C-alpha positions as CSV (number, residue, x, y, z in Angstrom):
1,M,0.0,0.0,0.0
2,T,1.2,3.5,-0.9
3,R,2.8,5.4,2.0
4,I,1.8,9.1,2.0
5,D,3.9,12.0,3.5
6,F,2.4,15.4,4.0
7,Y,4.8,18.3,4.4
8,H,3.1,21.4,5.8
9,Y,4.0,25.1,6.3
10,A,5.7,25.5,2.9
11,E,6.3,29.2,2.3
12,D,7.0,28.4,-1.4
13,K,5.7,25.1,-2.8
14,H,7.9,25.2,-5.9
15,R,11.0,25.8,-3.9
16,F,10.2,23.0,-1.5
17,A,9.4,20.7,-4.4
18,C,12.9,21.5,-5.7
19,R,14.3,20.5,-2.3
20,L,12.4,17.2,-2.4
21,A,13.5,16.5,-6.0
22,T,17.1,17.2,-5.1
23,K,16.8,14.9,-2.1
24,A,15.3,12.2,-4.2
25,Y,18.0,12.5,-6.8
26,E,20.8,12.5,-4.2
27,S,19.3,9.3,-2.6
28,A,19.0,7.6,-6.0
29,S,15.2,7.6,-5.8
30,R,13.1,8.1,-8.9
31,L,10.4,10.8,-8.6
32,V,7.4,11.7,-10.7
33,V,6.1,15.3,-10.1
34,Y,2.4,15.5,-11.1
35,S,0.1,18.3,-11.9
36,R,-2.7,18.5,-14.4
37,D,-1.6,22.1,-15.1
38,R,1.2,22.0,-17.7
39,R,2.1,25.7,-16.9
40,A,2.7,24.7,-13.3
41,L,5.0,21.9,-14.4
42,E,6.8,24.4,-16.8
43,A,7.3,26.7,-13.8
44,L,8.7,23.9,-11.8
45,D,11.0,22.9,-14.7
46,K,12.4,26.4,-14.7
47,A,12.8,26.4,-10.9
48,L,14.7,23.1,-11.0
49,W,17.1,24.6,-13.5
50,T,17.8,27.7,-11.3
51,F,17.3,26.2,-7.8
52,Q,21.0,25.7,-7.1
53,A,24.0,27.2,-8.9
54,T,26.4,24.4,-8.1
55,R,24.2,21.3,-8.7
56,F,22.0,19.9,-11.4
57,V,18.9,17.8,-10.8
58,P,18.3,15.7,-14.0
59,H,14.7,16.0,-15.0
60,C,12.4,16.1,-18.0
61,F,8.8,15.8,-19.0
62,A,7.2,12.4,-19.3
63,D,6.8,12.7,-23.1
64,S,10.6,13.2,-23.6
65,P,12.6,10.5,-25.3
66,L,14.9,10.7,-22.3
67,A,12.2,10.0,-19.7
68,A,13.1,6.3,-19.2
69,E,16.6,7.2,-18.1
70,T,15.9,10.4,-16.2
71,P,15.3,10.2,-12.4
72,I,12.9,13.2,-12.1
73,I,9.9,13.2,-14.4
74,L,7.3,16.0,-14.8
75,A,3.9,14.6,-15.7
76,A,0.5,16.0,-16.4
77,S,-1.1,12.5,-16.5
78,D,-0.3,8.9,-15.8
79,E,0.5,8.2,-19.5
80,Q,4.1,7.4,-20.4
81,L,5.4,7.1,-16.8
82,P,8.7,5.2,-16.8
83,H,8.6,4.3,-13.1
84,H,6.3,4.3,-10.1
85,D,8.6,4.8,-7.1
86,V,7.8,8.2,-5.6
87,L,5.1,10.6,-6.7
88,L,5.1,14.2,-5.7
89,N,1.6,15.6,-6.1
90,M,1.6,19.3,-7.0
91,D,-2.1,19.3,-8.0
92,D,-5.1,20.5,-6.0
93,E,-6.7,17.1,-6.1
94,W,-5.5,13.6,-5.4
95,P,-4.0,11.9,-8.4
96,P,-6.3,9.1,-9.6
97,F,-3.3,6.8,-10.1
98,F,-1.4,7.5,-6.9
99,S,-1.9,4.0,-5.6
100,T,0.4,2.6,-8.3
101,F,3.3,4.3,-6.5
102,E,5.2,3.0,-3.5
103,R,5.2,6.5,-1.9
104,M,3.5,9.8,-2.4
105,L,4.5,13.3,-1.2
106,E,2.1,16.2,-0.7
107,I,3.2,19.7,0.0
108,V,0.9,22.1,1.9
109,A,1.4,25.8,1.7
110,T,0.7,28.4,4.4
111,D,-2.3,30.0,2.7
112,D,-5.8,29.0,3.9
113,E,-7.0,27.9,0.4
114,D,-4.2,25.4,0.0
115,K,-4.7,24.1,3.5
116,R,-8.4,23.5,2.8
117,K,-7.6,21.6,-0.4
118,A,-4.9,19.6,1.4
119,R,-7.3,18.7,4.2
120,A,-9.7,17.3,1.7
121,R,-7.0,15.1,0.1
122,Y,-5.8,14.0,3.6
123,A,-9.4,13.0,4.5
124,F,-9.7,11.1,1.2
125,Y,-6.5,9.1,1.9
126,R,-7.4,8.5,5.5
127,Q,-10.9,7.2,4.7
128,R,-9.2,4.6,2.4
129,G,-6.8,3.4,5.1
130,Y,-3.5,4.7,3.8
131,D,-0.5,5.1,6.0
132,I,-0.1,8.9,6.3
133,R,2.7,10.8,8.0
134,V,2.7,14.5,8.6
135,N,5.9,16.5,8.6
136,A,6.4,20.1,9.6
137,I,8.8,22.0,7.4
138,E,11.4,23.7,9.6
139,G,13.9,26.2,8.5
140,E,12.9,26.3,4.9
141,R,14.7,29.5,4.2
142,R,17.9,28.5,6.0
143,Q,18.2,25.1,4.3
144,G,18.5,24.2,0.6
145,E,21.5,25.7,-1.1
């Protein structure tokens, strides 16, 4: 059964997503970042290129010919996914295919609207009996680079 980790109090979801992607890459994990919104994925793509000046996090979109050999995949659907290790949900709703992954990550921002949407996703997972862990983000501004 998929293990789900919620990270809450993110001041900047894209920045924290970059931190999680970097951590996944450094630990040799393969990560799929999901959002139905292609523009949001393009913004994350740009953020990953500029996140750290001294390190590169290999990533591409799921429809790229390099997807099968790239550890971080940006995807707007479950089509063409080369692996199902870790899923980072950047969408407002739960991904319909999340249960095909070993682990899923959810980031919750500090604004009330994002918290409301995250609570709905949390309740959805909890009602279905998933193992959920909640993690507070500490020192987001001090960590990273």
